[in-house]
N, CA, C, O and the ligand as a Tripos MOL2 file, in Angstrom:
@<TRIPOS>MOLECULE
protein
  273   271    69     0     0
PROTEIN
NO_CHARGES

@<TRIPOS>ATOM
      1 N         139.0860   72.4390  149.0680 N.3       1 MET1
      2 CA        139.4980   71.4260  150.0460 C.3       1 MET1
      3 C         138.7810   71.6750  151.3610 C.2       1 MET1
      4 O         138.4370   72.8090  151.6970 O.2       1 MET1
      5 N         138.5680   70.6180  152.0820 N.am      2 ALA2
      6 CA        137.9090   70.7330  153.3870 C.3       2 ALA2
      7 C         138.6240   69.8080  154.3630 C.2       2 ALA2
      8 O         139.2390   68.8160  153.9700 O.2       2 ALA2
      9 N         138.5300   70.1510  155.6290 N.am      3 SER3
     10 CA        139.0950   69.3030  156.6770 C.3       3 SER3
     11 C         138.0790   68.2200  157.0340 C.2       3 SER3
     12 O         136.8870   68.4860  157.1860 O.2       3 SER3
     13 N         138.5740   67.0180  157.1590 N.am      4 TYR4
     14 CA        137.6910   65.8980  157.4920 C.3       4 TYR4
     15 C         138.1670   65.2160  158.7750 C.2       4 TYR4
     16 O         139.3550   65.1640  159.0940 O.2       4 TYR4
     17 N         137.1750   64.7000  159.4850 N.am      5 TYR5
     18 CA        137.4190   63.9990  160.7480 C.3       5 TYR5
     19 C         136.6470   62.6820  160.7360 C.2       5 TYR5
     20 O         135.6330   62.5470  160.0520 O.2       5 TYR5
     21 N         137.1430   61.7220  161.5000 N.am      6 VAL6
     22 CA        136.3910   60.4800  161.6850 C.3       6 VAL6
     23 C         136.0710   60.3390  163.1730 C.2       6 VAL6
     24 O         136.8770   60.6740  164.0420 O.2       6 VAL6
     25 N         134.8850   59.8400  163.4270 N.am      7 ASN7
     26 CA        134.4560   59.6030  164.8040 C.3       7 ASN7
     27 C         135.1840   58.3690  165.3470 C.2       7 ASN7
     28 O         135.1270   57.2870  164.7630 O.2       7 ASN7
     29 N         135.8700   58.5600  166.4820 N.am      8 LYS8
     30 CA        136.5690   57.4240  167.0980 C.3       8 LYS8
     31 C         135.5900   56.3910  167.6330 C.2       8 LYS8
     32 O         135.9250   55.2170  167.7900 O.2       8 LYS8
     33 N         134.3860   56.8430  167.9080 N.am      9 LEU9
     34 CA        133.3640   55.9510  168.4650 C.3       9 LEU9
     35 C         132.4780   55.4460  167.3310 C.2       9 LEU9
     36 O         132.0270   56.2240  166.4910 O.2       9 LEU9
     37 N         132.2380   54.1610  167.3150 N.am     10 ALA10
     38 CA        131.3880   53.5720  166.2800 C.3      10 ALA10
     39 C         129.9170   53.8460  166.5820 C.2      10 ALA10
     40 O         129.5100   53.9640  167.7380 O.2      10 ALA10
     41 N         129.1300   53.9440  165.5060 N.am     11 GLN11
     42 CA        127.6780   53.9930  165.6480 C.3      11 GLN11
     43 C         127.1740   52.6230  166.1100 C.2      11 GLN11
     44 O         127.9460   51.6700  166.2190 O.2      11 GLN11
     45 N         125.8860   52.5430  166.3760 N.am     12 ASP12
     46 CA        125.2910   51.2730  166.8220 C.3      12 ASP12
     47 C         125.5430   50.1460  165.8220 C.2      12 ASP12
     48 O         125.6630   48.9830  166.2070 O.2      12 ASP12
     49 N         125.6230   50.4960  164.5390 N.am     13 ASN13
     50 CA        125.8180   49.4720  163.5000 C.3      13 ASN13
     51 C         127.2890   49.1870  163.2270 C.2      13 ASN13
     52 O         127.6070   48.3950  162.3400 O.2      13 ASN13
     53 N         128.1900   49.8200  163.9740 N.am     14 GLY14
     54 CA        129.6170   49.5720  163.8220 C.3      14 GLY14
     55 C         130.3390   50.5560  162.9160 C.2      14 GLY14
     56 O         131.5640   50.5030  162.8110 O.2      14 GLY14
     57 N         129.6100   51.4550  162.2590 N.am     15 ASP15
     58 CA        130.2290   52.4270  161.3660 C.3      15 ASP15
     59 C         130.9620   53.5200  162.1430 C.2      15 ASP15
     60 O         130.4720   54.0120  163.1590 O.2      15 ASP15
     61 N         132.1390   53.8900  161.6500 N.am     16 HIS16
     62 CA        132.8220   55.1010  162.1130 C.3      16 HIS16
     63 C         132.5240   56.1810  161.0820 C.2      16 HIS16
     64 O         132.9450   56.0680  159.9300 O.2      16 HIS16
     65 N         131.8210   57.2050  161.4710 N.am     17 GLU17
     66 CA        131.3600   58.2140  160.5150 C.3      17 GLU17
     67 C         132.4330   59.2650  160.2300 C.2      17 GLU17
     68 O         133.1540   59.7160  161.1210 O.2      17 GLU17
     69 N         132.5050   59.6350  158.9530 N.am     18 VAL18
     70 CA        133.4220   60.6780  158.4900 C.3      18 VAL18
     71 C         132.6380   61.9810  158.3510 C.2      18 VAL18
     72 O         131.5560   62.0040  157.7640 O.2      18 VAL18
     73 N         133.1940   63.0690  158.8970 N.am     19 HIS19
     74 CA        132.5360   64.3790  158.8710 C.3      19 HIS19
     75 C         133.4540   65.4550  158.3140 C.2      19 HIS19
     76 O         134.6740   65.4030  158.4670 O.2      19 HIS19
     77 N         132.8320   66.4340  157.6610 N.am     20 LYS20
     78 CA        133.5010   67.6760  157.2960 C.3      20 LYS20
     79 C         133.5850   68.5640  158.5260 C.2      20 LYS20
     80 O         132.7670   68.4470  159.4380 O.2      20 LYS20
     81 N         134.5720   69.4510  158.5520 N.am     21 SER21
     82 CA        134.8140   70.2380  159.7640 C.3      21 SER21
     83 C         133.6210   71.0830  160.1790 C.2      21 SER21
     84 O         133.4230   71.3060  161.3740 O.2      21 SER21
     85 N         132.8160   71.5630  159.2310 N.am     22 GLU22
     86 CA        131.7110   72.4500  159.6340 C.3      22 GLU22
     87 C         130.4220   71.7010  159.9490 C.2      22 GLU22
     88 O         129.3930   72.3320  160.1910 O.2      22 GLU22
     89 N         130.4520   70.3810  159.9510 N.am     23 CYS23
     90 CA        129.2160   69.6120  160.1830 C.3      23 CYS23
     91 C         128.6950   69.8310  161.6020 C.2      23 CYS23
     92 O         129.4640   69.8490  162.5630 O.2      23 CYS23
     93 N         127.3940   69.9930  161.7170 N.am     24 SER24
     94 CA        126.8050   70.1920  163.0410 C.3      24 SER24
     95 C         126.7150   68.8750  163.8100 C.2      24 SER24
     96 O         126.3820   68.8670  164.9960 O.2      24 SER24
     97 N         127.0100   67.7630  163.1370 N.am     25 TYR25
     98 CA        127.0140   66.4580  163.8120 C.3      25 TYR25
     99 C         128.4340   66.0170  164.1380 C.2      25 TYR25
    100 O         128.6740   64.8540  164.4610 O.2      25 TYR25
    101 N         129.3700   66.9500  164.0520 N.am     26 MET26
    102 CA        130.7660   66.6550  164.3780 C.3      26 MET26
    103 C         130.8730   66.0930  165.7950 C.2      26 MET26
    104 O         130.2930   66.6490  166.7270 O.2      26 MET26
    105 N         131.6110   64.9960  165.9600 N.am     27 PRO27
    106 CA        131.7960   64.4580  167.3210 C.3      27 PRO27
    107 C         132.5720   65.4430  168.2040 C.2      27 PRO27
    108 O         133.2760   66.3170  167.6980 O.2      27 PRO27
    109 N         132.4410   65.2970  169.4970 N.am     28 ALA28
    110 CA        133.1870   66.1270  170.4450 C.3      28 ALA28
    111 C         134.6900   65.9780  170.2020 C.2      28 ALA28
    112 O         135.1510   64.9590  169.6870 O.2      28 ALA28
    113 N         135.4380   67.0060  170.5790 N.am     29 ALA29
    114 CA        136.8680   67.0650  170.2540 C.3      29 ALA29
    115 C         137.6160   65.7980  170.6740 C.2      29 ALA29
    116 O         138.4970   65.3300  169.9520 O.2      29 ALA29
    117 N         137.2760   65.2550  171.8100 N.am     30 GLY30
    118 CA        137.9820   64.0670  172.2850 C.3      30 GLY30
    119 C         137.6010   62.7930  171.5610 C.2      30 GLY30
    120 O         138.2700   61.7690  171.7000 O.2      30 GLY30
    121 N         136.5290   62.8540  170.7910 N.am     31 ASN31
    122 CA        136.0050   61.6510  170.1360 C.3      31 ASN31
    123 C         136.2440   61.6340  168.6330 C.2      31 ASN31
    124 O         135.6940   60.7900  167.9250 O.2      31 ASN31
    125 N         137.0650   62.5650  168.1430 N.am     32 ARG32
    126 CA        137.2890   62.5940  166.7090 C.3      32 ARG32
    127 C         138.7730   62.5800  166.3950 C.2      32 ARG32
    128 O         139.6120   62.9880  167.1980 O.2      32 ARG32
    129 N         139.0620   62.1000  165.2110 N.am     33 LEU33
    130 CA        140.4380   61.9880  164.7510 C.3      33 LEU33
    131 C         140.5430   62.7690  163.4450 C.2      33 LEU33
    132 O         139.7500   62.5570  162.5270 O.2      33 LEU33
    133 N         141.5160   63.6680  163.3600 N.am     34 TYR34
    134 CA        141.7010   64.4680  162.1580 C.3      34 TYR34
    135 C         142.2650   63.6010  161.0440 C.2      34 TYR34
    136 O         143.2720   62.9180  161.2360 O.2      34 TYR34
    137 N         141.6280   63.6220  159.8880 N.am     35 LEU35
    138 CA        142.0670   62.8050  158.7520 C.3      35 LEU35
    139 C         142.9500   63.5830  157.7910 C.2      35 LEU35
    140 O         143.8920   63.0300  157.2240 O.2      35 LEU35
    141 N         142.6500   64.8700  157.6030 N.am     36 GLY36
    142 CA        143.4170   65.6810  156.6770 C.3      36 GLY36
    143 C         142.5000   66.5350  155.8270 C.2      36 GLY36
    144 O         141.2960   66.6270  156.0650 O.2      36 GLY36
    145 N         143.1210   67.1710  154.8070 N.am     37 GLU37
    146 CA        142.3830   68.0320  153.8790 C.3      37 GLU37
    147 C         142.1150   67.2270  152.6100 C.2      37 GLU37
    148 O         143.0270   66.6400  152.0280 O.2      37 GLU37
    149 N         140.8640   67.2100  152.1950 N.am     38 PHE38
    150 CA        140.4890   66.4510  151.0020 C.3      38 PHE38
    151 C         139.5300   67.2620  150.1600 C.2      38 PHE38
    152 O         138.7810   68.0910  150.6770 O.2      38 PHE38
    153 N         139.5560   67.0170  148.8450 N.am     39 SER39
    154 CA        138.6780   67.7390  147.9390 C.3      39 SER39
    155 C         137.2690   67.1610  147.9560 C.2      39 SER39
    156 O         136.3200   67.8280  147.5450 O.2      39 SER39
    157 N         137.1300   65.9340  148.4260 N.am     40 SER40
    158 CA        135.8020   65.3400  148.5630 C.3      40 SER40
    159 C         135.8510   64.3210  149.6820 C.2      40 SER40
    160 O         136.9200   63.9840  150.1910 O.2      40 SER40
    161 N         134.6780   63.8380  150.0580 N.am     41 CYS41
    162 CA        134.6180   62.8620  151.1430 C.3      41 CYS41
    163 C         135.2640   61.5380  150.7610 C.2      41 CYS41
    164 O         135.6270   60.7530  151.6370 O.2      41 CYS41
    165 N         135.4120   61.2780  149.4590 N.am     42 HIS42
    166 CA        135.9390   59.9710  149.0550 C.3      42 HIS42
    167 C         137.3660   59.7530  149.5670 C.2      42 HIS42
    168 O         137.6940   58.6750  150.0620 O.2      42 HIS42
    169 N         138.2030   60.7730  149.4450 N.am     43 GLY43
    170 CA        139.5680   60.6580  149.9480 C.3      43 GLY43
    171 C         139.6030   60.5000  151.4520 C.2      43 GLY43
    172 O         140.4360   59.7780  151.9980 O.2      43 GLY43
    173 N         138.6820   61.1900  152.1170 N.am     44 ALA44
    174 CA        138.6290   61.1190  153.5790 C.3      44 ALA44
    175 C         138.1930   59.7320  154.0350 C.2      44 ALA44
    176 O         138.7310   59.1980  155.0040 O.2      44 ALA44
    177 N         137.2210   59.1490  153.3410 N.am     45 VAL45
    178 CA        136.7680   57.7980  153.6910 C.3      45 VAL45
    179 C         137.9040   56.7970  153.4640 C.2      45 VAL45
    180 O         138.1130   55.8890  154.2690 O.2      45 VAL45
    181 N         138.6280   56.9720  152.3680 N.am     46 TRP46
    182 CA        139.7550   56.0810  152.0590 C.3      46 TRP46
    183 C         140.7830   56.1520  153.1830 C.2      46 TRP46
    184 O         141.3030   55.1260  153.6200 O.2      46 TRP46
    185 N         141.0770   57.3690  153.6520 N.am     47 GLU47
    186 CA        142.0370   57.5580  154.7400 C.3      47 GLU47
    187 C         141.5240   56.9140  156.0340 C.2      47 GLU47
    188 O         142.2690   56.2550  156.7590 O.2      47 GLU47
    189 N         140.2480   57.1220  156.2970 N.am     48 ALA48
    190 CA        139.6610   56.5880  157.5370 C.3      48 ALA48
    191 C         139.6910   55.0580  157.5500 C.2      48 ALA48
    192 O         139.7960   54.4470  158.6130 O.2      48 ALA48
    193 N         139.5990   54.4460  156.3730 N.am     49 ARG49
    194 CA        139.5920   52.9700  156.2930 C.3      49 ARG49
    195 C         140.9460   52.3730  156.6480 C.2      49 ARG49
    196 O         141.0380   51.1760  156.9220 O.2      49 ARG49
    197 N         142.0030   53.1890  156.6480 N.am     50 LYS50
    198 CA        143.2960   52.6920  157.1090 C.3      50 LYS50
    199 C         143.2580   52.4440  158.6120 C.2      50 LYS50
    200 O         144.0340   51.6480  159.1420 O.2      50 LYS50
    201 N         142.3420   53.1380  159.2940 N.am     51 ARG51
    202 CA        142.2970   53.0750  160.7530 C.3      51 ARG51
    203 C         141.1600   52.2340  161.2670 C.2      51 ARG51
    204 O         141.2790   51.5750  162.3000 O.2      51 ARG51
    205 N         140.0570   52.2550  160.5480 N.am     52 TYR52
    206 CA        138.8740   51.5170  160.9820 C.3      52 TYR52
    207 C         138.3420   50.7070  159.8030 C.2      52 TYR52
    208 O         138.2460   51.2220  158.6890 O.2      52 TYR52
    209 N         137.9980   49.4460  160.0410 N.am     53 PRO53
    210 CA        137.5250   48.6090  158.9380 C.3      53 PRO53
    211 C         136.1430   49.0130  158.4330 C.2      53 PRO53
    212 O         135.8210   48.7970  157.2650 O.2      53 PRO53
    213 N         135.3470   49.5860  159.2870 N.am     54 GLN54
    214 CA        133.9770   49.9210  158.8990 C.3      54 GLN54
    215 C         133.7740   51.4280  159.0010 C.2      54 GLN54
    216 O         133.7070   51.9840  160.0970 O.2      54 GLN54
    217 N         133.6760   52.0790  157.8470 N.am     55 VAL55
    218 CA        133.6180   53.5360  157.7740 C.3      55 VAL55
    219 C         132.4420   53.9160  156.8860 C.2      55 VAL55
    220 O         132.1260   53.2200  155.9210 O.2      55 VAL55
    221 N         131.7970   55.0320  157.2250 N.am     56 ASN56
    222 CA        130.7020   55.5180  156.3930 C.3      56 ASN56
    223 C         130.7340   57.0400  156.4010 C.2      56 ASN56
    224 O         131.1320   57.6570  157.3890 O.2      56 ASN56
    225 N         130.3120   57.6430  155.2880 N.am     57 GLY57
    226 CA        130.1880   59.0900  155.2410 C.3      57 GLY57
    227 C         128.9680   59.5400  156.0230 C.2      57 GLY57
    228 O         127.9350   58.8700  156.0230 O.2      57 GLY57
    229 N         129.0930   60.6700  156.6820 N.am     58 CYS58
    230 CA        127.9560   61.2400  157.4140 C.3      58 CYS58
    231 C         126.8240   61.5730  156.4300 C.2      58 CYS58
    232 O         127.0570   62.1320  155.3580 O.2      58 CYS58
    233 N         125.6230   61.2220  156.8160 N.am     59 TYR59
    234 CA        124.4620   61.4920  155.9450 C.3      59 TYR59
    235 C         124.3060   62.9890  155.7050 C.2      59 TYR59
    236 O         123.8800   63.3970  154.6240 O.2      59 TYR59
    237 N         124.6370   63.8010  156.6780 N.am     60 HIS60
    238 CA        124.3480   65.2390  156.6120 C.3      60 HIS60
    239 C         125.4180   66.0320  155.8590 C.2      60 HIS60
    240 O         125.0790   66.9220  155.0790 O.2      60 HIS60
    241 N         126.6860   65.7320  156.0710 N.am     61 CYS61
    242 CA        127.7450   66.5370  155.4520 C.3      61 CYS61
    243 C         128.4720   65.8110  154.3250 C.2      61 CYS61
    244 O         129.1410   66.4550  153.5170 O.2      61 CYS61
    245 N         128.3580   64.5030  154.2520 N.am     62 SER62
    246 CA        129.1260   63.7230  153.2600 C.3      62 SER62
    247 C         128.1880   62.7100  152.6080 C.2      62 SER62
    248 O         128.4960   61.5200  152.5240 O.2      62 SER62
    249 N         127.0480   63.2020  152.1530 N.am     63 ARG63
    250 CA        126.0040   62.2830  151.6900 C.3      63 ARG63
    251 C         126.4500   61.4380  150.5060 C.2      63 ARG63
    252 O         126.0240   60.2920  150.3620 O.2      63 ARG63
    253 N         127.3160   62.0070  149.6470 N.am     64 GLU64
    254 CA        127.7400   61.2130  148.4910 C.3      64 GLU64
    255 C         128.5770   60.0040  148.9090 C.2      64 GLU64
    256 O         128.7650   59.0760  148.1220 O.2      64 GLU64
    257 N         129.0780   60.0130  150.1400 N.am     65 CYS65
    258 CA        129.8380   58.8750  150.6540 C.3      65 CYS65
    259 C         129.0370   58.0540  151.6480 C.2      65 CYS65
    260 O         129.5600   57.1150  152.2490 O.2      65 CYS65
    261 N         127.7780   58.4040  151.8210 N.am     66 HIS66
    262 CA        126.9440   57.6960  152.7920 C.3      66 HIS66
    263 C         126.2840   56.4950  152.1260 C.2      66 HIS66
    264 O         125.6600   56.6140  151.0720 O.2      66 HIS66
    265 N         126.4350   55.3430  152.7600 N.am     67 THR67
    266 CA        125.7090   54.1620  152.3100 C.3      67 THR67
    267 C         124.8840   53.6640  153.4790 C.2      67 THR67
    268 O         125.3330   53.6780  154.6250 O.2      67 THR67
    269 N         123.7010   53.2330  153.1850 N.am     68 SER68
    270 CA        122.8190   52.8060  154.2860 C.3      68 SER68
    271 C         122.8320   51.2930  154.4310 C.2      68 SER68
    272 O         122.1510   50.7510  155.3030 O.2      68 SER68
    273 ZN        128.6700   65.1430  159.2740 Zn       69 ZN69
@<TRIPOS>BOND
     1     1     2 1
     2     2     3 1
     3     3     4 2
     4     3     5 am
     5     5     6 1
     6     6     7 1
     7     7     8 2
     8     7     9 am
     9     9    10 1
    10    10    11 1
    11    11    12 2
    12    11    13 am
    13    13    14 1
    14    14    15 1
    15    15    16 2
    16    15    17 am
    17    17    18 1
    18    18    19 1
    19    19    20 2
    20    19    21 am
    21    21    22 1
    22    22    23 1
    23    23    24 2
    24    23    25 am
    25    25    26 1
    26    26    27 1
    27    27    28 2
    28    27    29 am
    29    29    30 1
    30    30    31 1
    31    31    32 2
    32    31    33 am
    33    33    34 1
    34    34    35 1
    35    35    36 2
    36    35    37 am
    37    37    38 1
    38    38    39 1
    39    39    40 2
    40    39    41 am
    41    41    42 1
    42    42    43 1
    43    43    44 2
    44    43    45 am
    45    45    46 1
    46    46    47 1
    47    47    48 2
    48    47    49 am
    49    49    50 1
    50    50    51 1
    51    51    52 2
    52    51    53 am
    53    53    54 1
    54    54    55 1
    55    55    56 2
    56    55    57 am
    57    57    58 1
    58    58    59 1
    59    59    60 2
    60    59    61 am
    61    61    62 1
    62    62    63 1
    63    63    64 2
    64    63    65 am
    65    65    66 1
    66    66    67 1
    67    67    68 2
    68    67    69 am
    69    69    70 1
    70    70    71 1
    71    71    72 2
    72    71    73 am
    73    73    74 1
    74    74    75 1
    75    75    76 2
    76    75    77 am
    77    77    78 1
    78    78    79 1
    79    79    80 2
    80    79    81 am
    81    81    82 1
    82    82    83 1
    83    83    84 2
    84    83    85 am
    85    85    86 1
    86    86    87 1
    87    87    88 2
    88    87    89 am
    89    89    90 1
    90    90    91 1
    91    91    92 2
    92    91    93 am
    93    93    94 1
    94    94    95 1
    95    95    96 2
    96    95    97 am
    97    97    98 1
    98    98    99 1
    99    99   100 2
   100    99   101 am
   101   101   102 1
   102   102   103 1
   103   103   104 2
   104   103   105 am
   105   105   106 1
   106   106   107 1
   107   107   108 2
   108   107   109 am
   109   109   110 1
   110   110   111 1
   111   111   112 2
   112   111   113 am
   113   113   114 1
   114   114   115 1
   115   115   116 2
   116   115   117 am
   117   117   118 1
   118   118   119 1
   119   119   120 2
   120   119   121 am
   121   121   122 1
   122   122   123 1
   123   123   124 2
   124   123   125 am
   125   125   126 1
   126   126   127 1
   127   127   128 2
   128   127   129 am
   129   129   130 1
   130   130   131 1
   131   131   132 2
   132   131   133 am
   133   133   134 1
   134   134   135 1
   135   135   136 2
   136   135   137 am
   137   137   138 1
   138   138   139 1
   139   139   140 2
   140   139   141 am
   141   141   142 1
   142   142   143 1
   143   143   144 2
   144   143   145 am
   145   145   146 1
   146   146   147 1
   147   147   148 2
   148   147   149 am
   149   149   150 1
   150   150   151 1
   151   151   152 2
   152   151   153 am
   153   153   154 1
   154   154   155 1
   155   155   156 2
   156   155   157 am
   157   157   158 1
   158   158   159 1
   159   159   160 2
   160   159   161 am
   161   161   162 1
   162   162   163 1
   163   163   164 2
   164   163   165 am
   165   165   166 1
   166   166   167 1
   167   167   168 2
   168   167   169 am
   169   169   170 1
   170   170   171 1
   171   171   172 2
   172   171   173 am
   173   173   174 1
   174   174   175 1
   175   175   176 2
   176   175   177 am
   177   177   178 1
   178   178   179 1
   179   179   180 2
   180   179   181 am
   181   181   182 1
   182   182   183 1
   183   183   184 2
   184   183   185 am
   185   185   186 1
   186   186   187 1
   187   187   188 2
   188   187   189 am
   189   189   190 1
   190   190   191 1
   191   191   192 2
   192   191   193 am
   193   193   194 1
   194   194   195 1
   195   195   196 2
   196   195   197 am
   197   197   198 1
   198   198   199 1
   199   199   200 2
   200   199   201 am
   201   201   202 1
   202   202   203 1
   203   203   204 2
   204   203   205 am
   205   205   206 1
   206   206   207 1
   207   207   208 2
   208   207   209 am
   209   209   210 1
   210   210   211 1
   211   211   212 2
   212   211   213 am
   213   213   214 1
   214   214   215 1
   215   215   216 2
   216   215   217 am
   217   217   218 1
   218   218   219 1
   219   219   220 2
   220   219   221 am
   221   221   222 1
   222   222   223 1
   223   223   224 2
   224   223   225 am
   225   225   226 1
   226   226   227 1
   227   227   228 2
   228   227   229 am
   229   229   230 1
   230   230   231 1
   231   231   232 2
   232   231   233 am
   233   233   234 1
   234   234   235 1
   235   235   236 2
   236   235   237 am
   237   237   238 1
   238   238   239 1
   239   239   240 2
   240   239   241 am
   241   241   242 1
   242   242   243 1
   243   243   244 2
   244   243   245 am
   245   245   246 1
   246   246   247 1
   247   247   248 2
   248   247   249 am
   249   249   250 1
   250   250   251 1
   251   251   252 2
   252   251   253 am
   253   253   254 1
   254   254   255 1
   255   255   256 2
   256   255   257 am
   257   257   258 1
   258   258   259 1
   259   259   260 2
   260   259   261 am
   261   261   262 1
   262   262   263 1
   263   263   264 2
   264   263   265 am
   265   265   266 1
   266   266   267 1
   267   267   268 2
   268   267   269 am
   269   269   270 1
   270   270   271 1
   271   271   272 2
@<TRIPOS>SUBSTRUCTURE
     1 MET1         2 RESIDUE 1 A MET
     2 ALA2         6 RESIDUE 1 A ALA
     3 SER3        10 RESIDUE 1 A SER
     4 TYR4        14 RESIDUE 1 A TYR
     5 TYR5        18 RESIDUE 1 A TYR
     6 VAL6        22 RESIDUE 1 A VAL
     7 ASN7        26 RESIDUE 1 A ASN
     8 LYS8        30 RESIDUE 1 A LYS
     9 LEU9        34 RESIDUE 1 A LEU
    10 ALA10       38 RESIDUE 1 A ALA
    11 GLN11       42 RESIDUE 1 A GLN
    12 ASP12       46 RESIDUE 1 A ASP
    13 ASN13       50 RESIDUE 1 A ASN
    14 GLY14       54 RESIDUE 1 A GLY
    15 ASP15       58 RESIDUE 1 A ASP
    16 HIS16       62 RESIDUE 1 A HIS
    17 GLU17       66 RESIDUE 1 A GLU
    18 VAL18       70 RESIDUE 1 A VAL
    19 HIS19       74 RESIDUE 1 A HIS
    20 LYS20       78 RESIDUE 1 A LYS
    21 SER21       82 RESIDUE 1 A SER
    22 GLU22       86 RESIDUE 1 A GLU
    23 CYS23       90 RESIDUE 1 A CYS
    24 SER24       94 RESIDUE 1 A SER
    25 TYR25       98 RESIDUE 1 A TYR
    26 MET26      102 RESIDUE 1 A MET
    27 PRO27      106 RESIDUE 1 A PRO
    28 ALA28      110 RESIDUE 1 A ALA
    29 ALA29      114 RESIDUE 1 A ALA
    30 GLY30      118 RESIDUE 1 A GLY
    31 ASN31      122 RESIDUE 1 A ASN
    32 ARG32      126 RESIDUE 1 A ARG
    33 LEU33      130 RESIDUE 1 A LEU
    34 TYR34      134 RESIDUE 1 A TYR
    35 LEU35      138 RESIDUE 1 A LEU
    36 GLY36      142 RESIDUE 1 A GLY
    37 GLU37      146 RESIDUE 1 A GLU
    38 PHE38      150 RESIDUE 1 A PHE
    39 SER39      154 RESIDUE 1 A SER
    40 SER40      158 RESIDUE 1 A SER
    41 CYS41      162 RESIDUE 1 A CYS
    42 HIS42      166 RESIDUE 1 A HIS
    43 GLY43      170 RESIDUE 1 A GLY
    44 ALA44      174 RESIDUE 1 A ALA
    45 VAL45      178 RESIDUE 1 A VAL
    46 TRP46      182 RESIDUE 1 A TRP
    47 GLU47      186 RESIDUE 1 A GLU
    48 ALA48      190 RESIDUE 1 A ALA
    49 ARG49      194 RESIDUE 1 A ARG
    50 LYS50      198 RESIDUE 1 A LYS
    51 ARG51      202 RESIDUE 1 A ARG
    52 TYR52      206 RESIDUE 1 A TYR
    53 PRO53      210 RESIDUE 1 A PRO
    54 GLN54      214 RESIDUE 1 A GLN
    55 VAL55      218 RESIDUE 1 A VAL
    56 ASN56      222 RESIDUE 1 A ASN
    57 GLY57      226 RESIDUE 1 A GLY
    58 CYS58      230 RESIDUE 1 A CYS
    59 TYR59      234 RESIDUE 1 A TYR
    60 HIS60      238 RESIDUE 1 A HIS
    61 CYS61      242 RESIDUE 1 A CYS
    62 SER62      246 RESIDUE 1 A SER
    63 ARG63      250 RESIDUE 1 A ARG
    64 GLU64      254 RESIDUE 1 A GLU
    65 CYS65      258 RESIDUE 1 A CYS
    66 HIS66      262 RESIDUE 1 A HIS
    67 THR67      266 RESIDUE 1 A THR
    68 SER68      270 RESIDUE 1 A SER
    69 ZN69       273 GROUP 0 **** ****
């Protein structure tokens, strides 16, 4: 299991990116929302979609959930 966070701030394309806790692209503490512990990014993305309509996995830490 890993801790996942979503960026409160959208990217230029409107995506709110989901990150694993150890990602070097993790947003600053004030700009992220803790999602919970998940065995893969898929559960974290599902959780993040309850809060934001447009969510994407981080290319670097959650590539299997990243869509371009
Ligand atoms: Zn990341």
